[in-house]
C-alpha positions in Angstrom: 8.0 -88.7 101.5 9.5 -91.7 103.6 8.2 -95.6 102.7 7.3 -95.7 106.4 4.8 -93.0 106.3 0.9 -93.1 105.9 -0.4 -90.4 103.3 -3.8 -88.9 104.0 -5.2 -86.8 101.5 -8.2 -84.3 102.8 -10.2 -82.1 100.2 -11.1 -79.0 101.6 -14.0 -75.9 100.4 -11.1 -74.5 98.0 -9.9 -77.8 96.6 -10.9 -79.3 93.2 -10.6 -82.8 93.2 -9.1 -85.0 90.3 -8.4 -88.4 89.2 -5.2 -90.1 89.2 -1.8 -89.4 90.7 -0.8 -86.1 88.8 -1.5 -82.7 90.0 -4.6 -81.2 88.1 -4.0 -78.1 85.8 -4.8 -75.1 88.0 -4.1 -76.8 91.2 -1.5 -76.8 94.1 -1.0 -78.9 97.1 -0.4 -77.7 100.3 1.0 -80.5 102.3 1.1 -80.3 106.1 4.5 -81.9 106.8 5.1 -85.4 108.3 5.0 -85.5 112.3 8.2 -86.1 113.7 6.7 -88.8 115.9 3.9 -90.1 117.9 3.2 -91.2 121.4 -0.1 -93.6 120.3 0.8 -97.3 120.3 0.4 -99.6 117.2 0.2 -103.1 116.6 2.4 -105.1 118.8 3.8 -101.9 120.6 5.1 -100.2 117.7 5.0 -96.6 117.1 2.2 -95.4 114.2 3.9 -94.1 111.5 4.6 -90.2 110.7 1.6 -88.8 108.9 0.5 -85.8 106.8 -2.1 -83.9 105.1 -2.5 -82.7 101.8 -5.2 -80.0 100.5 -5.5 -79.1 96.9 -5.8 -75.3 96.5 -7.4 -74.2 93.0 -6.2 -71.1 91.3 -8.2 -71.3 88.3 -10.1 -68.2 88.7 -7.1 -66.0 89.4 -4.9 -64.2 87.0 -1.3 -64.8 88.3 0.2 -62.0 86.2 -1.6 -59.8 88.1 -0.5 -58.5 91.7 -3.8 -58.9 93.2 -3.9 -62.8 91.7 -0.5 -63.5 93.3 -1.4 -62.1 96.5 -4.7 -63.9 96.6 -3.1 -67.1 95.9 -0.5 -66.7 98.7 -3.4 -65.8 100.9 -5.2 -69.1 99.8 -1.8 -71.2 100.6 -1.6 -69.4 104.1 -5.4 -70.3 104.8 -5.0 -73.7 103.4 -1.6 -74.5 105.6 -3.4 -73.3 108.6 -6.0 -75.6 108.1 -4.4 -78.7 106.9 -2.1 -78.5 110.1 -5.0 -78.0 112.4 -6.6 -81.0 110.6 -3.6 -83.0 111.5 -3.6 -81.8 114.9 -6.8 -82.7 115.5 -6.6 -86.2 114.0 -3.4 -87.0 115.8 -3.1 -84.8 119.1 -0.2 -87.0 120.8 2.3 -85.9 117.8 5.1 -83.6 118.1 5.7 -81.1 115.0 8.8 -81.0 113.5 11.1 -78.3 112.7 10.1 -75.8 111.3 6.7 -76.1 112.7 3.5 -77.7 110.3 2.3 -74.0 109.0 5.5 -72.6 108.2 6.7 -75.9 106.7 3.8 -76.3 104.7 3.5 -72.7 103.7 7.4 -72.7 102.0 6.9 -75.5 100.2 3.8 -74.7 98.6 5.0 -71.4 97.8 7.8 -72.8 96.0 5.6 -73.9 93.5 3.4 -70.6 93.6 6.7 -68.6 92.8 6.9 -70.9 89.8 3.6 -70.4 88.8 3.6 -66.7 89.1 6.8 -66.0 87.3 5.3 -68.4 84.2 2.1 -66.3 83.9 4.0 -63.1 84.4 6.2 -64.4 81.3 3.4 -65.5 79.1 1.1 -62.1 79.9 4.2 -60.3 78.4 
């Protein structure tokens, strides 16, 4: 995250809150990426900083070693990415998305971690 960016954390219905900065066990973070720019004026005419939103997705109820568990986690990531990006667009309607667009970037980034978790679960199941 860039130093100038403001970080907003939103906890949704699939979320599990935790204390501290470390990612809680059995929780995966889906982050709607920073917007490229905003047209809203800030103090003394300066532009407002880029924004992002994080949703935490619990997978504690899933067996990631199974195909159905992995598919459900992917579905949760997809649904959560849409919610996070929709929320970001509602909060800051005059922002411009980056390339790739918000949902695609959020899914791509979260799936990197999801694939690691799935591979670890499959390896542990053997």
